[in-house]
C-alpha positions in Angstrom: -27.8 -33.7 -4.7 -31.2 -32.9 -3.3 -31.5 -29.4 -2.0 -33.9 -28.5 0.7 -35.3 -25.0 0.1 -37.8 -23.6 2.6 -40.2 -21.3 0.8 -42.2 -19.5 3.5 -45.1 -17.2 3.1 -45.4 -15.2 6.3 -48.9 -14.4 7.6 -49.6 -10.9 8.5 -46.6 -8.8 9.5 -46.0 -8.9 13.2 -43.9 -6.1 14.9 -42.9 -4.8 11.5 -41.8 -8.2 10.0 -42.4 -8.2 6.3 -44.7 -10.7 4.6 -43.8 -11.9 1.1 -42.3 -15.1 -0.4 -38.6 -15.5 0.3 -36.1 -18.3 0.2 -34.6 -19.0 3.6 -31.6 -20.5 1.9 -29.8 -23.7 1.5 -28.4 -24.7 4.8 -27.7 -28.0 6.3 -25.4 -30.8 7.3 -24.1 -33.8 5.3 -26.1 -36.9 6.1 -24.2 -40.1 5.2 -27.4 -42.0 5.0 -29.1 -40.0 2.3 -26.3 -37.7 1.0 -28.6 -34.7 1.4 -28.2 -31.4 3.3 -30.4 -31.2 6.3 -30.8 -29.4 9.5 -30.6 -25.7 10.4 -27.2 -25.2 12.1 -25.3 -24.1 9.0 -25.1 -20.5 7.9 -27.7 -19.5 5.3 -26.3 -20.0 1.8 -29.0 -18.5 -0.5 -29.6 -19.7 -4.0 -30.7 -22.4 -6.4 -28.5 -21.8 -9.4 -26.6 -24.6 -11.0 -23.3 -22.9 -10.2 -24.0 -22.8 -6.5 -25.4 -26.4 -6.5 -22.0 -27.5 -7.9 -20.2 -25.9 -5.0 -22.6 -27.4 -2.5 -22.1 -30.8 -4.1 -18.3 -30.4 -3.5 -18.9 -29.4 0.1 -21.0 -32.5 0.6 -18.2 -34.7 -0.9 -15.2 -33.2 0.9 -16.6 -32.3 4.3 -16.3 -35.8 5.9 -12.7 -36.2 4.8 -9.6 -34.7 6.4 -8.3 -33.0 3.2 -7.0 -29.5 3.2 -9.2 -27.2 1.1 -8.4 -24.0 -0.9 -11.5 -21.9 -1.6 -11.0 -19.5 -4.5 -13.4 -16.6 -5.2 -13.7 -12.9 -5.6 -14.2 -10.7 -2.6 -17.7 -10.8 -1.2 -18.7 -14.2 -2.7 -19.1 -16.0 0.7 -15.9 -18.0 1.0 -16.1 -17.9 4.8 -19.7 -19.3 4.7 -18.5 -22.2 2.6 -15.6 -22.9 5.0 -18.0 -22.8 8.0 -20.4 -25.2 6.1 -17.5 -27.6 5.5 -16.6 -27.5 9.2 -20.1 -28.1 10.4 -20.7 -31.0 8.0 -17.5 -32.7 9.1 -16.6 -35.0 11.9 -14.9 -32.0 13.6 -18.2 -30.1 13.9 -18.1 -30.4 17.7 -14.7 -28.8 17.8 -13.8 -25.1 17.4 -14.0 -23.2 14.1 -11.2 -20.6 14.4 -10.9 -17.8 11.8 -7.9 -15.7 10.9 -7.6 -13.1 8.1 -4.0 -13.0 7.0 -4.4 -9.6 5.4 -5.9 -7.9 8.5 -2.9 -8.4 10.8 0.5 -6.7 10.3 3.2 -9.2 9.1 5.2 -8.7 12.3 2.4 -9.9 14.5 1.0 -12.7 12.3 3.5 -15.4 13.4 2.4 -14.8 17.0 -1.3 -14.9 16.0 -0.7 -18.3 14.3 1.6 -20.0 16.7 1.3 -18.0 19.9 4.1 -16.6 22.0 5.8 -16.9 25.4 6.1 -14.2 27.9 8.9 -11.8 27.0 9.1 -13.1 23.4 9.0 -9.5 22.2 8.4 -6.0 23.5 4.9 -5.9 25.0 4.5 -9.7 25.4 3.8 -9.4 29.1 1.9 -12.7 29.2 1.8 -16.0 27.3 -0.3 -15.8 24.2 -2.2 -18.8 22.7 -2.1 -18.9 18.9 -4.8 -19.9 16.4 -3.4 -23.3 15.8 -3.5 -24.1 19.5 -7.1 -22.8 19.8 -8.2 -24.8 16.8 -7.0 -28.1 18.2 -9.4 -30.9 17.2 -11.3 -28.4 15.0 -10.8 -26.4 11.9 -8.6 -23.4 11.2 -9.8 -21.0 8.4 -7.1 -18.9 7.0 -8.7 -16.2 4.9 -6.6 -14.2 2.3 -3.9 -16.8 2.4 -2.3 -15.1 -0.6 -1.2 -12.2 1.6 0.9 -14.5 3.9 4.5 -13.4 3.7 7.2 -15.5 2.2 8.9 -15.6 5.6 6.0 -17.3 7.3 5.0 -19.7 4.5 7.6 -22.4 5.3 6.5 -22.2 9.0 2.9 -22.8 8.0 4.0 -25.7 5.7 5.9 -27.3 8.6 3.0 -27.3 11.0 0.6 -28.6 8.3 2.9 -31.5 7.5 4.3 -32.4 10.9 1.3 -31.2 13.0 3.6 -29.6 15.5 5.1 -26.1 16.2 6.7 -24.0 18.9 5.4 -20.8 20.3 7.3 -17.6 19.4 10.1 -17.3 21.9 9.5 -20.9 23.3 11.3 -24.2 22.9 8.6 -26.7 23.9 7.1 -28.5 20.9 3.3 -28.4 20.8 1.4 -31.1 18.9 -1.9 -30.1 17.2 -4.7 -31.8 15.4 -6.1 -29.2 13.0 -7.8 -29.2 9.6 -6.8 -26.2 7.6 -9.2 -24.5 5.1 -7.8 -21.5 3.3 -9.3 -19.0 1.0 -8.1 -16.3 -1.4 -9.3 -14.0 -4.1 -5.8 -14.0 -5.7 -4.3 -16.2 -8.4 -2.0 -18.3 -6.4 -0.6 -20.2 -9.4 0.4 -16.9 -10.9 2.0 -15.9 -7.6 3.9 -19.2 -7.6 5.2 -18.5 -11.1 6.2 -15.0 -10.0 7.9 -16.5 -6.9 5.6 -14.6 -4.6 4.1 -17.9 -3.1 5.8 -21.2 -2.4 4.9 -24.0 -4.7 5.1 -26.6 -2.0 2.8 -24.7 0.2 0.4 -24.1 -2.6 0.1 -27.8 -3.4 -0.3 -28.6 0.3 -3.1 -26.1 0.7 -5.0 -27.0 -2.5 -5.5 -30.7 -2.1 -9.2 -30.0 -2.8 -9.8 -26.7 -4.5 -13.3 -25.2 -4.5 -14.1 -22.2 -6.8 -16.9 -20.0 -5.7 -18.8 -18.3 -8.5 -19.2 -14.6 -8.6 -22.7 -13.1 -8.3 -22.8 -12.2 -11.9 -22.2 -15.9 -12.8 -25.3 -16.8 -10.8 -27.5 -13.9 -11.4 -30.6 -16.1 -11.1 -30.0 -16.1 -7.4 -30.2 -12.3 -7.0 -34.0 -12.3 -6.5 -33.7 -14.9 -3.7 -30.9 -13.0 -2.1 -32.8 -9.7 -2.3 -35.9 -11.2 -0.6 -33.8 -12.7 2.1 -31.9 -9.5 2.9 -35.1 -7.4 2.7 -36.8 -9.6 5.2 -33.8 -9.7 7.5 -33.2 -5.9 7.6 -36.8 -5.0 7.7 -37.3 -7.2 10.8 -34.2 -5.7 12.4 -35.6 -2.1 12.2 -39.2 -3.1 12.6 -40.4 -2.0 9.2 -43.3 -3.5 7.2 -42.2 -4.3 3.7 -44.5 -6.6 1.8 -42.9 -6.6 -1.7 -40.1 -5.3 -4.0 -41.1 -3.3 -7.0 -40.5 -4.9 -10.4 -38.5 -2.0 -11.7 -36.2 -2.0 -8.7 -35.7 -5.8 -8.9 -35.0 -5.5 -12.6 -32.3 -2.9 -11.9 -30.8 -5.1 -9.2 -30.7 -8.1 -11.6 -29.0 -6.1 -14.3 -26.2 -4.6 -12.2 -22.8 -6.3 -12.4 -22.2 -6.3 -8.6 -18.4 -6.2 -8.6 -18.5 -6.6 -4.8 -20.7 -9.7 -5.2 -23.1 -10.7 -2.4 -21.5 -8.4 0.2 -22.2 -5.4 -2.0 -25.8 -6.5 -2.7 -26.3 -7.0 1.0 -25.0 -3.6 1.9 -27.1 -2.0 -0.8 -30.3 -3.7 0.3 -29.7 -2.6 3.9 -29.3 1.0 2.8 -32.5 0.7 0.6 -34.5 -0.8 3.5 -33.4 2.0 5.8 -34.4 4.7 3.3 -37.7 3.0 2.4 -40.9 4.8 3.2 -43.6 2.4 2.0 -44.6 -1.2 2.0 -43.2 -1.8 -1.4 -39.4 -1.5 -1.6 -38.1 0.7 -4.4 -35.3 3.1 -4.9 -32.6 4.4 -7.2 -30.6 1.8 -9.2 -27.1 0.8 -8.0 -25.7 2.6 -11.0 -27.2 5.8 -9.7 -25.9 5.3 -6.2 -22.4 4.4 -7.2 -21.4 7.6 -8.9 -18.3 9.7 -8.5 -18.6 12.8 -6.3 -18.9 14.9 -9.4 -22.0 12.9 -10.4 -20.6 11.1 -13.4 -20.6 7.3 -13.5 -17.3 5.5 -13.3 -16.4 3.5 -16.3 -15.4 -0.1 -15.7 -11.9 0.8 -17.0 -11.4 3.6 -14.5 -8.3 3.1 -12.5 -7.6 5.5 -9.5 -4.2 7.1 -9.1 -1.8 6.3 -6.3 -2.0 8.2 -3.1 1.3 9.8 -3.9 -0.1 11.1 -7.2 -3.1 12.5 -5.3 -0.8 14.3 -2.8 1.3 15.7 -5.7 -1.8 17.0 -7.5 -3.4 18.5 -4.3 -0.3 20.2 -3.2 0.3 21.6 -6.7 -3.3 22.9 -6.9 -3.0 24.5 -3.5 0.2 26.2 -4.4 -1.4 27.5 -7.6 -4.3 28.9 -5.5 -1.8 30.7 -3.2 0.3 31.9 -6.2 3.3 30.1 -4.8 3.1 31.4 -1.3 4.1 28.7 1.2 4.3 30.4 4.6 2.0 32.8 6.3 -1.6 32.8 7.4 -3.0 32.3 3.9 0.0 30.3 2.5 -0.2 26.8 1.1 1.2 25.2 4.3 -1.6 26.7 6.4 -4.3 25.7 3.9 -3.0 22.2 3.7 -2.8 21.9 7.5 1.0 21.4 7.5 4.0 23.1 9.1 5.9 25.1 6.5 9.0 22.9 6.8 6.9 19.7 6.4 5.3 21.0 3.2 8.7 21.9 1.8 10.0 18.4 2.6 7.0 16.9 0.9 7.5 19.2 -2.2 11.1 18.0 -2.5 10.1 14.4 -2.1 7.4 14.7 -4.7 9.5 16.7 -7.1 7.4 19.8 -6.9 9.3 23.0 -7.7 7.8 26.5 -7.6 9.2 27.0 -11.1 6.6 24.5 -12.3 3.7 26.4 -10.8 1.7 28.8 -13.0 1.7 32.2 -11.4 -0.4 34.8 -13.1 0.9 38.0 -11.6 4.5 37.6 -10.5 6.7 34.7 -11.6 9.3 35.0 -8.8 7.3 34.1 -5.6 9.7 31.8 -3.9 10.5 30.1 -0.6 13.8 30.8 1.1 14.5 27.1 1.7 13.8 26.2 -1.9 16.1 28.7 -3.6 17.7 30.9 -0.9 15.7 34.1 -1.7 13.5 35.7 1.0 9.8 35.7 0.1 9.3 39.1 1.6 12.1 40.7 -0.4 11.0 39.0 -3.6 7.5 40.2 -3.3 6.4 42.2 -0.3 2.7 41.8 -1.0 3.0 38.0 -1.1 2.3 37.5 2.6 -1.0 39.4 2.4 -4.2 37.4 2.4 -5.6 36.4 -1.0 -9.3 37.0 -1.0 -9.7 35.4 -4.4 -8.3 32.1 -3.3 -11.2 30.1 -1.9 -10.8 27.6 0.8 -8.8 24.5 -0.1 -9.2 21.4 2.0 -6.3 20.2 4.0 -4.0 17.4 2.8 -5.4 15.1 5.5 -9.0 15.9 4.4 -8.1 15.2 0.7 -6.4 11.9 1.7 -9.4 10.9 3.8 -11.8 11.5 1.0 -9.8 9.8 -1.6 -8.9 6.7 0.5 -12.6 6.4 1.4 -13.6 6.6 -2.2 -11.1 3.9 -3.2 -12.2 1.6 -0.4 -15.8 2.0 -1.6 -14.7 1.0 -5.1 -13.0 -2.2 -3.7 -16.0 -2.9 -1.4 -13.6 -2.6 1.6 -10.9 -4.9 0.3 -7.5 -3.6 1.4 -4.9 -6.2 0.6 -4.3 -8.3 -2.5 -4.4 -7.6 -6.2 -7.0 -5.0 -7.0 -7.4 -4.1 -3.3 -7.3 -0.5 -2.0 -3.6 -0.8 -1.0 -2.6 -2.0 -4.4 -4.6 0.8 -6.1 -3.1 3.4 -3.8 0.4 2.2 -4.2 0.9 1.4 -0.5 1.7 -1.7 1.6 -1.5 -2.9 3.3 0.0 -2.3 6.8 0.8 1.3 5.8 -2.7 1.9 4.5 -4.3 0.5 7.7 -2.1 2.8 9.8 -3.1 5.7 7.5 -6.8 4.8 7.9 -6.4 4.7 11.7 -4.7 8.1 11.7 -7.3 9.6 9.5 -10.2 7.9 11.5 -11.4 6.0 8.4 -13.7 3.1 9.2 -14.9 0.9 6.5 
């Protein structure tokens, strides 16, 4: 396949636009006459590596067909860009390209998002809702993170793909649809089929034509092109003049493993451009930036604890700081930002007993609801402030910091194996609700 790469050397920088050689990317449309990619309507897909060329070859071959496609790849590799390229290279390019992330919508609402609903179908359905299958008629529907689709919804998706018809939630009228489905996942669906977490018939229906997207570490020769592209884009956005990238900085970028792939590289370059002060971009290496709050690098084998383990540890540490005092102005409940009864309930749920807490001065500081003895009678001085116990962050603050750290580790991935919810031991919907309550945006 011939690949058209537009190498452009800008003249002098205008309005802060940088001037240096960059690759504008491989973008185009399948041309039946010459089997080449041409045009400029496709999203930029940057790179010249053999691994990426193989993917684009497959795009060129499958795009004109009506086959369903399963795109496999790690998070941040550009699965959505490949899906959009397939759509725009197909005979459906004049139709809609509708996207839906199956992991981003609570399971209870996903059926309505896919198939729509009639007025009164459920509480809050005050008007008729049009689903994604109906919106994508005569176009393409891209289902991202298909591995997170619930077992309950999988046969319904299989039916509409096979029969090309469905009913809105709460409705009886059958709606016919003409939609090409492209799905994507970072999960091992075959393994999920073996573990009965994904239907085999749906898997084979989705993966008529599988495409595997290489990780950035498998096409590291594209890093230089990607860096130049992102530098030019972000420098132009904030009207900065950047004419080059230092050799040391580029070498550090090429040596980094980029577990978050192109998305991680893109975000890192944006940050570096914002912080840049000269015409030559340089800065700390990614390994220096991605350190733990204590300043030590994470090893690749580092696995975070669940959120319940973090809660247990933080509550235990706070109780040790207060020497077992729960109530009162300087008690553990006040320091953790919880009502005393709520803290006692959490302690019982997490299996924390005051007997397990190391108390240096008096071993019988207790709470009346934990063992029936009055704190005041057990130790009259226990309700006094403890000047030697420094400020301890509230439980909500500790949760916010830890969840944010895990989200950064997963490059914002919430659902799926290796996602933040999996690492924290929470269902994805619970984590999203917790993020909303704690005002965590990622």
